[in-house]
C-alpha positions in Angstrom: -34.6 -21.4 -42.3 -34.0 -18.1 -40.5 -31.9 -18.2 -37.3 -34.8 -16.5 -35.5 -37.2 -19.3 -36.2 -37.8 -21.8 -33.4 -36.3 -25.2 -33.8 -38.6 -28.0 -34.9 -39.8 -30.5 -32.3 -38.2 -33.3 -34.3 -34.8 -31.6 -34.1 -35.2 -31.2 -30.3 -36.3 -34.8 -29.9 -33.3 -36.1 -31.9 -30.8 -34.0 -30.0 -32.3 -35.2 -26.7 -32.0 -38.8 -27.8 -28.5 -38.5 -29.2 -27.3 -36.5 -26.2 -28.7 -39.1 -23.8 -27.0 -42.0 -25.7 -23.7 -40.1 -25.6 -24.1 -39.5 -21.9 -24.6 -43.2 -21.4 -21.5 -44.0 -23.5 -19.6 -41.5 -21.3 -21.0 -43.3 -18.2 -19.2 -46.5 -19.3 -15.9 -44.6 -19.3 -16.8 -43.1 -15.9 -17.5 -46.6 -14.5 -14.3 -48.1 -15.8 -12.4 -45.3 -14.1 -14.3 -45.8 -10.8 -13.4 -49.5 -10.9 -9.8 -48.7 -11.5 -9.8 -46.1 -8.7 -11.3 -48.6 -6.3 -9.0 -51.5 -7.3 -5.9 -49.3 -6.8 -7.4 -48.1 -3.4 -6.3 -44.5 -4.2 -9.1 -43.2 -2.1 -7.2 -44.2 1.0 -4.6 -41.4 0.3 -7.4 -38.9 0.7 -8.5 -40.2 4.1 -11.7 -41.7 2.8 -13.5 -44.8 4.1 -14.2 -46.2 0.7 -14.3 -45.4 -3.0 -18.0 -44.4 -2.6 -17.1 -42.0 0.2 -14.4 -40.5 -2.1 -16.9 -40.1 -4.9 -19.3 -38.4 -2.5 -16.5 -36.0 -1.4 -14.8 -35.4 -4.7 -17.7 -35.1 -7.2 -20.6 -34.4 -4.9 -22.5 -37.6 -5.5 -25.1 -38.8 -3.0 -23.5 -41.5 -1.0 -26.2 -44.1 -2.0 -25.7 -43.2 -5.7 -22.0 -43.4 -5.2 -22.2 -46.9 -3.8 -24.4 -48.0 -6.7 -21.8 -46.7 -9.2 -19.1 -48.7 -7.5 -21.2 -51.8 -7.4 -22.2 -51.5 -11.1 -18.6 -50.7 -12.1 -17.4 -54.0 -10.5 -20.3 -56.0 -11.9 -19.6 -54.9 -15.5 -16.1 -56.4 -15.2 -17.6 -59.9 -15.6 -20.3 -58.9 -18.1 -18.6 -58.0 -21.3 -21.7 -57.9 -23.5 -23.5 -55.5 -21.3 -20.3 -53.4 -21.0 -20.0 -53.1 -24.7 -23.6 -52.2 -25.1 -23.2 -49.3 -22.6 -19.9 -48.3 -24.2 -21.7 -47.8 -27.5 -24.7 -46.0 -26.0 -27.1 -48.8 -27.0 -28.6 -49.2 -23.5 -29.0 -46.7 -20.7 -27.2 -46.6 -17.4 -30.6 -47.0 -15.8 -31.1 -50.4 -17.5 -27.5 -51.5 -16.7 -27.9 -50.6 -13.1 -31.0 -52.7 -12.8 -29.7 -55.6 -14.8 -26.5 -55.9 -12.8 -28.5 -56.7 -9.7 -29.3 -60.2 -11.2 -27.0 -60.7 -14.2 -24.5 -63.5 -14.3 -22.6 -64.6 -17.4 -25.2 -67.4 -18.0 -28.1 -64.9 -18.3 -26.2 -61.9 -19.7 -27.3 -62.4 -23.3 -31.0 -62.9 -22.5 -31.0 -59.7 -20.3 -29.2 -57.7 -23.0 -31.8 -58.7 -25.6 -34.6 -57.6 -23.2 -32.9 -54.4 -22.4 -32.4 -53.5 -26.1 -36.0 -54.3 -26.9 -37.9 -53.0 -23.9 -38.0 -49.8 -21.8 -36.4 -49.2 -18.5 -39.7 -49.9 -16.9 -39.8 -53.3 -18.5 -36.3 -54.1 -17.2 -37.0 -52.8 -13.7 -40.1 -55.0 -13.4 -38.4 -58.0 -14.8 -35.5 -57.7 -12.3 -38.0 -57.2 -9.5 -39.9 -60.3 -10.4 -36.8 -62.4 -11.0 -35.4 -61.5 -7.6 -38.7 -62.4 -6.0 -38.6 -65.8 -7.8 -35.0 -66.3 -6.7 -35.9 -65.3 -3.2 -38.7 -67.9 -3.1 -36.3 -70.5 -4.5 -33.7 -69.6 -1.8 -36.3 -69.7 0.9 -37.2 -73.3 -0.2 -33.5 -74.2 -0.2 -33.0 -72.6 3.3 -36.0 -74.5 4.6 -34.6 -77.7 3.1 -31.2 -77.0 4.7 -32.8 -76.3 8.1 -34.6 -79.7 8.0 -31.4 -81.5 7.2 -29.5 -80.1 10.2 -28.2 -82.8 12.5 -25.5 -83.7 15.0 -24.6 -87.3 15.6 -21.9 -88.8 17.9 -20.7 -92.2 19.0 -17.8 -93.8 20.7 -15.4 -95.6 18.4 -13.7 -98.9 19.2 -10.6 -97.2 20.6 -12.8 -95.3 23.1 -12.6 -91.9 21.2 -15.8 -89.9 20.7 -16.6 -89.4 17.0 -18.8 -86.3 16.2 -20.5 -85.7 12.9 -22.6 -82.6 12.2 -24.6 -81.0 9.4 -25.4 -77.3 10.0 -27.1 -74.6 8.0 -24.7 -72.0 6.5 -25.4 -69.4 9.2 -25.1 -72.1 12.0 -21.9 -73.3 10.4 -20.5 -69.7 10.3 -21.3 -69.3 14.0 -19.7 -72.6 14.8 -16.5 -71.8 12.9 -16.2 -68.4 14.4 -16.6 -69.8 17.9 -14.1 -72.6 17.3 -11.6 -70.1 15.8 -12.0 -67.8 18.8 -11.5 -70.6 21.3 -8.5 -71.9 19.2 -6.8 -68.5 19.3 -7.4 -68.2 23.0 -5.8 -71.6 23.6 -2.9 -70.7 21.3 -2.3 -67.5 23.2 -2.3 -69.5 26.5 0.3 -71.9 25.1 2.5 -69.1 24.0 2.2 -67.5 27.5 3.0 -70.7 29.1 6.1 -71.1 27.0 7.3 -67.7 28.0 6.6 -68.4 31.7 9.9 -68.8 33.5 8.2 -71.2 35.9 7.8 -73.7 33.0 11.0 -75.8 32.9 12.8 -76.3 29.6 12.5 -80.0 30.1 8.7 -79.8 30.2 8.4 -77.4 27.3 10.6 -79.5 25.0 8.9 -82.7 25.9 5.5 -81.5 24.9 4.7 -82.5 21.3 3.7 -79.8 18.8 0.0 -79.3 18.6 -1.6 -79.5 15.1 -4.3 -77.2 13.9 -6.9 -79.9 14.0 -5.9 -80.9 17.5 -6.2 -77.3 18.6 -9.7 -77.1 17.1 -10.7 -80.1 19.1 -9.3 -78.5 22.2 -11.3 -75.3 21.3 -14.5 -77.3 21.0 -13.9 -78.8 24.5 -13.3 -75.2 25.8 -16.6 -74.1 24.4 -18.3 -77.0 26.2 -16.7 -76.1 29.5 -17.9 -72.5 29.0 -21.5 -73.8 28.4 -21.3 -76.0 31.5 -20.1 -73.1 33.6 -23.3 -71.1 33.0 -21.9 -69.3 30.0 -25.1 -70.0 28.0 -27.3 -68.5 30.6 -25.4 -65.2 30.3 -24.7 -64.8 34.0 -21.5 -63.0 33.2 -23.1 -60.8 30.5 -23.7 -58.0 33.0 -20.1 -56.9 33.0 -19.7 -53.4 31.5 -17.5 -53.2 28.4 -14.3 -51.2 28.8 -10.8 -51.0 27.5 -8.1 -50.8 30.1 -4.6 -49.5 29.1 -1.6 -49.3 31.3 0.9 -46.7 30.1 3.8 -44.9 31.7 3.8 -41.1 31.7 7.1 -41.0 29.8 5.4 -42.8 26.8 2.6 -40.4 26.6 4.8 -37.4 27.0 7.3 -38.6 24.4 6.3 -40.7 21.4 9.7 -42.3 21.4 9.8 -42.7 25.2 10.5 -46.0 26.7 8.1 -47.6 29.2 5.0 -49.7 29.6 2.2 -49.3 27.1 -0.1 -52.3 26.9 -3.7 -53.5 27.3 -4.7 -55.2 30.5 -4.3 -58.5 28.8 -0.6 -57.7 28.4 -0.7 -57.0 24.7 1.5 -54.2 23.7 0.1 -51.2 21.7 1.7 -48.2 20.2 2.0 -45.0 22.0 0.0 -43.3 19.3 -2.9 -45.7 19.8 -2.8 -45.0 23.5 -2.8 -41.2 22.7 -5.9 -41.7 20.6 -7.7 -43.8 23.3 -6.9 -41.1 25.9 -8.0 -38.2 23.7 -11.6 -38.5 25.0 -11.7 -41.0 27.8 -12.0 -41.6 31.4 -8.5 -41.7 33.0 -7.4 -43.2 36.2 -3.9 -42.3 37.5 -1.8 -44.8 39.4 1.3 -43.6 41.2 3.9 -46.4 41.7 6.6 -45.8 44.2 10.2 -47.1 44.0 9.3 -49.5 46.9 6.6 -51.1 44.8 3.7 -49.3 46.6 0.8 -48.1 44.4 -1.5 -45.2 45.1 -4.6 -44.6 43.0 -5.3 -41.1 41.9 -8.7 -39.7 41.3 -10.6 -40.5 38.1 -10.9 -37.5 35.8 -12.6 -36.9 32.4 -10.5 -35.0 30.0 -13.4 -33.1 28.5 -16.0 -31.8 30.9 -19.7 -32.0 30.3 -20.1 -28.3 29.6 -17.1 -28.3 27.3 -18.4 -31.3 25.5 -21.8 -29.6 24.8 -20.0 -26.6 23.5 -17.9 -28.8 21.2 -21.0 -30.6 20.0 -22.7 -27.3 19.2 -19.7 -26.1 17.2 -18.8 -29.4 15.5 -22.1 -31.1 14.6 -20.3 -33.7 12.4 -16.8 -35.1 11.8 -14.6 -32.2 10.8 -12.4 -34.2 8.5 -12.8 -32.8 4.9 -15.6 -34.6 3.1 -16.7 -36.9 5.9 -19.8 -35.4 7.5 -20.3 -38.4 9.8 -22.6 -37.6 12.7 -22.3 -40.8 14.8 -19.6 -42.2 17.2 -17.8 -38.8 17.2 -14.9 -38.3 19.6 -13.1 -35.3 20.9 -9.6 -34.9 19.6 -6.8 -32.7 21.1 -5.1 -31.0 18.3 -2.1 -30.6 20.6 -2.3 -33.7 22.8 -2.7 -33.0 26.5 0.3 -35.1 27.2 2.3 -32.6 25.2 0.9 -29.7 27.2 -2.1 -29.0 25.0 -5.0 -27.4 26.9 -8.4 -29.0 27.1 -10.3 -26.1 25.8 -12.5 -25.4 22.8 -9.7 -23.9 20.7 -7.6 -27.0 21.0 -10.5 -29.6 20.4 -12.1 -30.9 17.3 -14.7 -33.6 16.8 -13.7 -36.6 14.6 -15.5 -39.9 13.8 -13.7 -43.0 15.1 -12.4 -43.8 11.6 -10.7 -40.4 11.0 -9.6 -40.2 14.6 -7.7 -43.4 14.0 -6.2 -41.9 10.8 -5.0 -38.8 12.6 -3.2 -40.8 15.2 -2.1 -44.1 13.6 -2.7 -43.4 9.9 -0.1 -40.6 9.4 -2.6 -37.8 8.9 -2.2 -34.6 11.0 -4.5 -31.8 12.0 -3.1 -28.3 12.9 -4.5 -25.0 13.9 -3.9 -22.4 11.2 -3.0 -18.8 11.8 -6.6 -17.8 11.1 -7.9 -20.3 13.6 -9.0 -22.8 11.0 -8.2 -26.4 11.4 -6.0 -27.7 8.6 -5.6 -31.4 7.8 -2.5 -32.8 6.2 -2.0 -36.2 4.5 0.9 -38.5 5.3 2.7 -36.9 2.4 2.3 -33.5 3.9 -0.3 -32.4 1.4 -3.3 -30.4 2.6 -6.6 -32.2 2.5 -9.2 -29.8 1.2 -12.9 -29.9 0.9 -13.8 -31.0 -2.6 -14.4 -28.3 -5.2 -14.6 -28.2 -8.9 -14.6 -25.4 -11.4 -17.9 -25.4 -13.3 -17.3 -26.5 -16.9 -19.3 -24.2 -19.0 -20.0 -25.7 -22.4 -22.3 -23.8 -24.7 -23.0 -26.9 -26.8 -22.8 -30.0 -24.7 -23.7 -32.4 -27.5 -21.0 -30.9 -29.7 -18.5 -31.4 -26.9 -19.5 -35.1 -26.4 -19.3 -35.7 -30.1 -15.7 -34.3 -30.1 -14.7 -36.5 -27.2 -16.2 -39.6 -28.7 -15.3 -39.1 -32.4 -12.3 -41.4 -32.2 -14.5 -44.4 -31.1 -15.2 -47.3 -33.4 -18.9 -46.8 -33.4 -21.5 -44.1 -34.4 -24.0 -42.7 -32.0 -27.2 -41.2 -33.5 -30.6 -40.3 -32.2 -31.7 -43.9 -33.0 -28.9 -45.6 -31.0 -30.7 -46.2 -27.7 -34.3 -46.3 -28.9 -36.1 -49.5 -27.6 -37.6 -51.9 -30.1 -40.8 -52.2 -28.1 -44.0 -51.8 -30.1 -46.5 -51.8 -27.3 -47.0 -55.6 -26.9 -47.3 -57.1 -23.4 -44.3 -58.9 -22.0 -44.8 -62.3 -20.6 -42.8 -62.0 -17.4 -43.5 -65.4 -16.0 -42.4 -67.2 -19.2 -39.3 -64.9 -19.5 -38.2 -65.7 -15.9 -38.7 -69.4 -16.3 -36.7 -69.4 -19.5 -33.9 -67.3 -18.0 -33.7 -69.7 -15.0 -33.6 -72.8 -17.3 -31.0 -71.1 -19.5 -28.8 -70.2 -16.5 -29.0 -73.8 -15.1 -28.3 -75.3 -18.5 -25.2 -73.1 -19.0 -23.9 -73.9 -15.5 -24.4 -77.6 -16.1 -22.6 -77.4 -19.5 -19.7 -75.4 -18.0 -19.4 -77.8 -15.1 -19.4 -80.8 -17.4 -16.9 -79.1 -19.7 -14.5 -78.3 -16.8 -14.7 -81.8 -15.5 
């Protein structure tokens, strides 16, 4: 055949099929690397919120697609048969992505058989119907749990009140969170009382140590008191939310300076945390005299309205490389005002709350370069750049993939990922029922065997 003659359709079809299967096999390797990256939490060194955010920054993936790849990567860790099929290019990433939404070890074999026989459309529809069936089953279970909820109590022979409750999972979670919060509050009060000089040593040593279960009981009583004091009606809910920090000027001016730096509750915080909170906040100055007198200064806002609008116009999103977040943005002083930094546009940059915290407490730094550009440095002193990649130009992508995969213990051809479907109709109802029965039978067998 002359080199000038066009390739046959059969040759083009075969190359498309083989190249697609090889790309799927390469996707398996990509997913294993993503899982390793996420498990080792290397993305934190780049100032990213999660592995998905790192993928979005580093290789330009859409954030939603990046989250899916991380999810699938972790799901495959417990599904060895599906993993091997993807590694060999026998099923596509599209099928694997759909299957991992419902797959468990008990149904893995059934789903793999369907994926190899059917098309991606078959798999997607089966997964959709299976999730709908599971949802209906879960709704029935939730309704049954709701009907079983109860709370009973009676006084025992010794005069103690005995309480027994059955709550739905969400009610139970709410109950546990409330008890834990009340328990922590009581524990903090106990510690505060122990450190109070007005509490005598005799009193503190004569008090028996309180167990965790006793503290939970006290927490429950505290919740009841709050309810009886109109807490349920929300009469105190109108209070505005604010964080009050008391800090000495020496602490703000010098990170190593000694002095007061604490929340209104008395909890100490680091000077750097205080600097972050005061970067873009309403400040009230209090001048305390040596005689103990206190004079309140005027409240001032570090960033004026006009300056804030100019900053918003210039920095429409978080300026940390690769972030792009557009909500909960805060103004950050590159040179903090406590160090003499001016509150002007050249010394301000907008950061999201996450990266604002990294710059102050996380060891990251932002500096103003000679050309006026903001430069971010990691805790190791390395510059954090916006992601870029050289474009890899490969004249023959199929030949390149063949070269990379030639050492594998399997052969990929144009027939590797071809579905076995011959046009017959799939009985989705029967398939779903059989999968559920199979899953239940395997779970029962495993539970019996482990007993």
